[in-house]
C-alpha positions as CSV (number, residue, x, y, z in Angstrom):
1,M,-18.5,-13.5,-57.0
2,R,-16.8,-16.8,-56.0
3,P,-13.2,-15.3,-55.8
4,T,-14.6,-12.5,-53.5
5,L,-16.1,-15.1,-51.1
6,I,-12.8,-17.0,-51.1
7,A,-10.9,-13.8,-50.4
8,L,-13.1,-13.0,-47.5
9,A,-13.1,-16.4,-45.8
10,P,-9.4,-16.2,-44.3
11,A,-10.3,-12.8,-42.8
12,T,-13.5,-14.0,-41.4
13,L,-11.8,-17.0,-39.8
14,L,-9.1,-14.9,-38.3
15,G,-11.7,-12.4,-36.9
16,A,-13.3,-15.3,-35.0
17,V,-10.2,-16.3,-33.0
18,P,-10.7,-14.9,-29.6
19,A,-8.1,-12.5,-27.9
20,I,-6.0,-14.0,-25.3
21,A,-7.5,-13.2,-21.9
22,A,-5.5,-11.2,-19.4
23,P,-4.8,-12.8,-16.1
24,N,-7.4,-12.5,-13.4
25,V,-5.8,-10.3,-10.7
26,V,-7.0,-9.2,-7.4
27,A,-5.4,-6.7,-5.0
28,D,-6.3,-6.3,-1.4
29,I,-6.4,-2.5,-0.7
30,A,-7.0,0.5,-3.0
31,P,-3.5,1.9,-3.1
32,V,-2.1,-1.4,-4.1
33,Q,-4.9,-2.0,-6.7
34,A,-4.0,1.4,-8.2
35,L,-0.4,0.5,-8.8
36,V,-1.5,-2.9,-10.3
37,A,-4.0,-1.0,-12.5
38,Q,-1.2,1.3,-13.8
39,V,0.9,-1.8,-14.7
40,M,-2.0,-3.5,-16.4
41,E,-3.3,-0.5,-18.3
42,G,-4.4,-1.5,-21.8
43,V,-4.5,-5.2,-20.8
44,G,-7.0,-5.6,-18.0
45,T,-8.3,-4.3,-14.7
46,P,-7.5,-5.8,-11.4
47,A,-10.3,-6.6,-8.9
48,L,-10.3,-4.8,-5.5
49,L,-11.0,-6.9,-2.3
50,I,-11.3,-4.2,0.3
51,G,-12.9,-0.9,-0.7
52,P,-11.6,2.5,0.6
53,G,-13.2,3.3,4.0
54,A,-13.2,-0.4,5.2
55,S,-10.6,-1.5,7.9
56,P,-8.3,-4.1,6.5
57,H,-7.3,-5.2,10.0
58,G,-10.5,-7.2,10.2
59,Y,-12.8,-7.7,7.2
60,A,-15.4,-10.2,5.9
61,L,-15.4,-10.6,2.1
62,R,-18.6,-10.0,0.4
63,P,-20.0,-12.6,-2.1
64,S,-18.8,-10.5,-5.1
65,E,-15.3,-10.2,-3.6
66,A,-15.1,-13.9,-2.7
67,R,-16.0,-14.6,-6.4
68,A,-13.3,-12.3,-7.6
69,L,-10.8,-14.1,-5.4
70,S,-11.9,-17.5,-6.3
71,G,-11.1,-16.8,-10.0
72,A,-7.8,-15.1,-9.4
73,D,-4.6,-16.2,-11.2
74,L,-2.6,-13.6,-9.2
75,A,-3.3,-12.1,-5.8
76,I,-1.3,-9.1,-4.7
77,I,-1.6,-8.2,-1.0
78,M,0.2,-6.3,1.7
79,G,0.6,-9.4,4.0
80,E,-0.2,-10.5,7.4
81,G,0.8,-7.4,9.0
82,L,-2.2,-5.6,7.6
83,T,-4.6,-8.4,6.8
84,P,-4.0,-11.3,9.1
85,W,-7.4,-12.9,8.2
86,I,-6.7,-13.0,4.4
87,H,-4.7,-16.3,4.2
88,D,-7.8,-18.4,5.0
89,P,-9.8,-17.2,2.1
90,L,-6.8,-17.3,-0.1
91,T,-6.1,-20.9,0.8
92,S,-9.8,-22.0,0.4
93,L,-11.0,-19.9,-2.5
94,A,-7.8,-19.5,-4.7
95,P,-5.5,-22.4,-3.9
96,D,-3.8,-22.3,-7.2
97,A,-3.3,-18.5,-7.3
98,T,0.2,-17.0,-7.4
99,V,0.5,-14.7,-4.3
100,I,2.7,-11.6,-3.9
101,E,3.0,-10.5,-0.3
102,L,4.5,-7.0,-0.6
103,L,5.5,-6.7,3.1
104,E,7.5,-9.9,2.5
105,R,9.4,-8.8,-0.6
106,P,13.1,-8.0,-0.2
107,E,12.6,-4.8,-2.3
108,T,10.3,-3.3,0.4
109,T,11.8,-0.8,2.8
110,L,10.2,-1.5,6.2
111,L,10.0,0.6,9.4
112,P,9.6,-0.9,12.8
113,V,6.3,-0.3,14.6
114,R,6.5,2.7,17.0
115,E,5.1,1.8,20.4
116,G,3.7,4.4,22.9
117,A,2.2,7.7,22.5
118,R,5.3,9.8,22.0
119,F,7.5,9.3,19.1
120,G,11.3,9.9,18.9
121,E,13.4,10.7,15.8
122,M,12.4,9.2,12.5
123,A,13.3,5.6,12.3
124,E,15.7,4.1,9.9
125,G,14.2,1.8,7.3
126,H,15.4,-1.7,6.5
127,A,15.1,-3.9,3.6
128,G,12.5,-6.7,3.5
129,H,12.6,-10.4,4.5
130,G,15.3,-11.4,2.1
131,D,19.1,-11.3,1.8
132,E,19.2,-7.9,0.0
133,E,19.8,-5.8,3.0
134,D,22.5,-3.8,1.1
135,D,20.1,-2.5,-1.5
136,D,20.2,1.3,-1.8
137,H,16.6,2.4,-0.8
138,D,17.7,5.9,-0.3
139,D,17.1,6.7,-4.0
140,H,13.5,7.2,-3.3
141,A,11.6,6.8,-6.5
142,G,14.4,6.3,-9.0
143,H,15.3,2.7,-8.0
144,D,17.9,1.9,-10.6
145,A,18.1,-1.6,-9.3
146,H,14.6,-2.2,-10.5
147,D,15.2,-1.4,-14.1
148,D,16.3,-5.0,-14.7
149,H,13.0,-6.6,-15.1
150,D,14.4,-10.1,-15.9
151,D,15.7,-10.4,-12.3
152,H,12.3,-10.2,-10.9
153,A,10.7,-12.7,-13.5
154,D,13.0,-15.4,-12.3
155,H,11.5,-15.2,-8.7
156,D,9.3,-18.0,-7.9
157,H,6.3,-16.6,-6.2
158,A,4.3,-19.8,-6.2
159,D,6.1,-20.8,-3.0
160,H,3.9,-18.3,-1.2
161,D,1.1,-20.8,-1.1
162,G,2.9,-22.7,1.4
163,H,4.6,-19.7,3.0
164,E,5.3,-20.2,6.8
165,H,3.7,-17.4,8.7
166,D,4.2,-18.9,12.2
167,E,7.0,-16.4,12.8
168,H,4.4,-13.7,13.1
169,G,2.4,-15.8,15.5
170,A,0.7,-15.7,18.8
171,D,3.6,-14.0,20.6
172,Q,3.2,-10.9,18.3
173,T,-0.5,-10.7,18.2
174,D,-3.4,-9.9,20.7
175,A,-6.8,-11.4,20.7
176,H,-7.9,-9.2,17.8
177,G,-5.1,-10.5,15.5
178,H,-3.2,-7.1,15.6
179,V,0.6,-7.2,15.3
180,H,2.2,-5.2,18.0
181,E,5.8,-6.0,17.3
182,G,7.8,-6.1,14.1
183,D,7.1,-4.0,11.1
184,D,4.7,-1.2,10.4
185,P,2.4,-2.4,7.6
186,H,1.5,1.0,6.0
187,A,4.5,0.7,3.6
188,W,2.6,1.8,0.6
189,L,2.8,5.5,1.9
190,D,6.4,5.6,0.8
191,P,6.7,6.0,-3.0
192,A,10.0,4.4,-3.0
193,N,8.1,1.1,-2.1
194,A,5.5,1.8,-4.7
195,S,8.2,2.3,-7.4
196,A,9.8,-1.1,-6.3
197,W,6.5,-2.8,-6.3
198,V,5.4,-1.8,-9.8
199,A,8.5,-3.5,-11.2
200,V,7.7,-6.7,-9.2
201,I,4.1,-6.7,-10.4
202,A,5.1,-6.2,-14.0
203,A,7.6,-9.1,-13.8
204,E,5.1,-11.6,-12.3
205,L,2.5,-10.5,-14.8
206,A,5.0,-10.9,-17.7
207,T,5.6,-14.4,-16.5
208,L,1.8,-15.3,-16.3
209,D,1.1,-13.5,-19.5
210,P,4.2,-13.3,-21.8
211,D,2.2,-12.0,-24.8
212,N,1.7,-8.7,-23.0
213,A,5.0,-8.7,-21.2
214,A,6.3,-5.6,-23.2
215,T,3.2,-3.6,-22.2
216,Y,3.5,-4.5,-18.6
217,H,7.2,-3.5,-18.4
218,A,6.6,-0.2,-20.3
219,N,3.6,0.7,-18.0
220,A,5.9,-0.1,-15.0
221,D,8.6,2.2,-16.3
222,A,6.1,4.9,-17.0
223,A,4.7,4.5,-13.4
224,Q,8.2,4.7,-11.9
225,G,8.7,8.0,-13.8
226,R,5.5,9.4,-12.5
227,L,6.4,8.4,-9.0
228,A,9.8,10.1,-9.2
229,T,8.1,13.3,-10.3
230,L,5.4,13.0,-7.6
231,S,7.9,12.4,-4.9
232,A,10.1,15.4,-5.9
233,D,7.0,17.6,-6.1
234,L,5.7,16.6,-2.6
235,T,9.1,16.9,-1.1
236,A,9.4,20.5,-2.3
237,Q,5.8,21.2,-1.3
238,L,6.4,20.0,2.4
239,A,9.9,21.2,2.9
240,P,8.8,24.4,4.8
241,L,7.0,22.2,7.3
242,A,10.0,20.2,8.6
243,E,10.0,21.8,11.9
244,A,6.3,21.5,12.6
245,S,4.8,18.5,14.3
246,F,1.3,16.9,14.3
247,L,-0.6,14.4,16.4
248,T,-2.3,11.6,14.7
249,A,-5.3,9.5,15.9
250,H,-3.7,6.2,14.5
251,D,-0.1,5.8,13.8
252,S,-0.3,5.0,10.1
253,W,1.9,7.9,8.7
254,Q,5.5,7.1,9.4
255,Y,6.4,5.9,6.0
256,F,5.0,9.3,4.5
257,E,6.8,11.1,7.3
258,Q,10.2,9.7,6.5
259,A,9.6,9.9,2.8
260,F,8.8,13.7,2.8
261,G,10.5,15.0,6.0
262,V,7.4,15.8,8.2
263,R,6.9,14.7,11.6
264,A,4.3,13.3,13.9
265,A,4.9,13.9,17.5
266,G,2.8,11.0,18.7
267,A,-0.5,9.1,18.3
268,L,-3.5,8.2,20.2
269,S,-3.4,4.6,19.1
270,D,-0.6,2.4,17.6
271,S,-0.5,1.2,14.1
272,D,-2.7,-1.7,15.0
273,A,-5.6,0.8,15.7
274,V,-6.4,-0.4,19.3
275,E,-8.7,2.0,21.1
276,P,-6.6,4.2,23.6
277,G,-7.0,4.0,27.3
278,P,-6.9,6.7,30.0
279,A,-3.1,6.4,30.6
280,R,-2.5,6.9,26.8
281,L,-4.7,10.0,26.8
282,R,-2.9,11.6,29.7
283,E,0.5,10.9,27.9
284,V,-0.9,12.4,24.7
285,E,-2.0,15.6,26.5
286,T,1.4,16.0,28.0
287,L,3.2,15.7,24.5
288,I,0.8,18.2,22.9
289,D,2.4,20.9,25.1
290,A,5.9,19.6,25.3
291,D,6.2,19.2,21.4
292,N,4.3,22.3,20.4
293,V,1.7,20.3,18.4
294,T,-0.5,22.6,16.4
295,C,-2.3,20.0,14.1
296,V,-4.3,16.9,14.7
297,V,-4.8,14.4,11.9
298,L,-8.0,12.4,12.2
299,E,-9.0,9.3,10.4
300,G,-12.4,7.9,11.1
301,G,-12.5,5.0,13.5
302,S,-10.2,4.4,16.5
303,G,-9.2,7.4,18.4
304,S,-10.7,10.0,16.0
305,R,-13.5,11.2,18.5
306,M,-11.0,11.5,21.3
307,A,-8.6,13.3,19.0
308,E,-11.3,15.7,18.1
309,R,-12.0,16.5,21.7
310,L,-8.2,17.0,22.4
311,A,-8.0,19.3,19.4
312,A,-10.9,21.4,20.6
313,T,-9.5,21.6,24.1
314,G,-6.2,22.7,22.8
315,D,-7.4,24.9,20.0
316,L,-5.5,23.0,17.5
317,S,-6.1,22.7,13.8
318,T,-7.5,19.4,12.5
319,V,-7.5,17.6,9.1
320,T,-9.1,14.2,8.1
321,L,-6.9,11.9,6.1
322,D,-7.3,8.3,5.2
323,P,-4.1,6.2,4.4
324,L,-6.3,3.8,2.4
325,G,-7.8,6.5,0.2
326,G,-11.2,6.7,1.5
327,G,-13.4,9.0,-0.5
328,L,-11.3,8.5,-3.5
329,T,-12.5,6.5,-6.6
330,P,-10.5,3.3,-7.0
331,G,-8.4,2.9,-10.0
332,A,-5.1,3.7,-11.6
333,G,-5.1,7.3,-10.4
334,L,-5.9,6.7,-6.8
335,Y,-2.3,6.2,-5.6
336,D,-1.2,9.7,-6.8
337,E,-4.3,11.3,-5.5
338,L,-3.8,9.8,-2.2
339,L,-0.4,11.1,-1.6
340,E,-1.2,14.5,-3.1
341,G,-4.3,14.8,-0.9
342,V,-2.2,13.8,2.2
343,A,0.4,16.5,1.4
344,A,-2.2,19.2,0.8
345,G,-4.0,18.3,4.0
346,L,-1.0,18.5,6.1
347,A,0.2,21.7,4.5
348,E,-3.0,23.3,5.3
349,C,-3.2,21.9,8.8
350,L,0.4,22.8,9.8
351,G,0.7,26.0,7.7
């Protein structure tokens, strides 16, 4: 029996060695958390700070969310344009965490905020806040430039802890902290951005957790393939609606519009979701007739009750859509479900 005991001893000792823990990762909104979850599949699950249905423009963390943030090795957030309040808890609760601000990434295609009730032609996008203005972002979900994961791994994200945000300061925000000028923060609604981000996320995770680097990169490649297929499918689905136009309660859809060739004629409130006043309402009533608007996109919250009344008065179709994925279950599948749901809702409302 003694030889048997000796033979089992090494296996027993090996079995007692704990597995290397995955990095603790948090994401601010559900669509971003879904992308991170796709990259981390098989390794770990990112925590979500702001659940679907809550407004990211102003939010107070619950104790469970604050605990998740305090233990974070990596925080992946949209940035000040969407969540201007988040830097204080990041600094106080997770001072040593690496922070990726997606709206600040040079890989991100950004669109300027649309001011006023009536929109013109679709805006041209521009690259993010880096020196890579000549990146080809027209290749919507393919992004050959993002196949080279090593390029991303060399980027030093730690310097975001001391990132200077004064350039987005008081001259661009009102008393509510809403950004009126600069870039529209709803950039996740363009799958080209999502495709770029999964590569960035995989590279940073591989730096923090090199033992699982191959898994992160393989997952990012698979996610980019799914995004390319999704983009092609939704483009084909929405192509017949290119000449139709809709009104939205809150201007949060222009990235989706540009990605898939649909058009919003205008909005009751700008991308900062400030409640519309009487002058804005009169302007919207005029554009409904002038632009042959047939559909009103509602979101809960700012402008939706007024938009419902306008739709009833004008005998317009309505659809309720949430750019943050409200009503969907958070997790890896939410991002695709979100875009598919928006496309289906618009197709029904405009069709």
